Structure formats: structure tokens, C-alpha cells
N, C-alpha and C positions, 0 to 999 in steps of 0.2 A: 208457507206455501212455496212449493218448488216450481221451477220453470218447466221441467220435463217430467217430473214425478210428483205425485201427490198421494196423500193417504186416502185409501178407498174406504167408504163407510162399511163397517162390519155389522151385520144384523145381530143384535144382542139376543133375540129370541132363538136363533139357530145355535149360537154359541152356548146358551144356557141349556138347551136341549141336549147338546153333545157332552157338556160337562157334568150335568146332574147325575147320570148313571155312574160316572167315574167316582164322584165324591160319595155316592150312596154305597158303593162297594167298599170304599176306603174307610168309612166310619160306621159300618154295619154293626159292629160289636157294641157300640154305645147305645144306651136306651134313649138318649135325646138326639138320635141320629137325624131325624127329619128337620129339626130346626138348624142343626149344624150343616146339613147338606145345603139347605136354602141359603144360609149365610155364606158358606164357602163358595157356592156358585155365583152369588151376586158379587162377592169380592173379586173373584177371578174374572168375571165378565168386565168389571169396571177397570181392572188393571191391564188387561190384554190390549196391546196396541194394534190398531187395524193395519192390514197389509198395505204396502205401497203399490201404486198403479202407475204404469207408464202412459204418457199422453202423446201418442204419435202425431196428432194434428198439430201440436205446437212445434214439434221437430220439423214437420213438413213446411210450416210457415217460415221457420228459420232457414231451412235449406232453399226455399223459394227466394228469399231475400238474398241469400248468398249467390244463387244462380243468376239473379237479376243484376247483381253487382258485377259478376264476371262477364255477363253478356254486354253490359254497358261499357265495361273496360275494353272488350274486344271491339265494340262499335267505335269507341273513341279512338282506339289505336288505328283502325281502318280509315277513319275519317281524318287522321293526321293530327289529332289533338294529343300530343305526347304527354303533356303534364296531366291532363285529365285522365288518360288511361292509366298512368302510374298511380294516381290517387285512388282510382276505382279499384285497381288490382290490390292496392294496399288495404283498402277497406274490406275487400273480399277476404284477404288473408287474415285480417283481424277478426272478422266475423267467424271464420272457420276456427280460429284459435279459441274464441270465446265459447262457441258451441261445444267444442271438444272439452274445454275446461269445465263448463257447467255440467255436461253429461257425466264427466268423470267424478266430480265432487258429489253430485246428487246420487249417482249410483253407489258410490262408496258409503254414503250416509244412509242409504236404504238397507244396506246389509246384504 
């Protein structure tokens, strides 16, 4: 399971409806074509990986956490808490780096 990407469920019925005519024309010369078409269609549907889907809600939550840390860092700096503001800005930078790294790794893995 990914953090910002996940596999979307692919409807098997739709895939088999699209693949059956392709296999039927490919094996039309064979007298046992109907059984072969069904077997080929079922095997193809079973082996096709479903597409990846981006989850924008999770990205919005991660960005909201980042904005909250930056806002808390600004507030701490205005209030004169130097050490606290440095820590909060450090956390915000780390979160930004983690979000970028996770998005990059997951996007490259999805192809």
C-alpha cells in the first residue's frame, strides 16, 4: 500500500469484454477457438495489473501538517522563542523532504 498512490480496482468484466474480440480474431482459424478464446481471456484478465490511482486527500493532509508546522514556527519566532522556532522550522523542512521523497519514489514505482 502506498502513501500517495494505490492500485485502483480494475473491473474484470470490462476487461474480458474488451479482450474477448481480440482473442477471437487471433485464433479464428482454429476449430477449437471458443475454448481457447475463453482460456486466453481469463488468463489475460488474471495477469493484467490494475492501474495506479493518485490520492490527493492524503497529499492535502501532509501539506496541512507542513503548513501548520511553518505557522507554528513563525508564531514561535514572533513570540521570541528562538529555540522552539528553529525546531519547528527544522521539522517543517524534514516533512517537506519526506513528502518529496515519498512522492518521487512512489511515482517512479508506478511507471
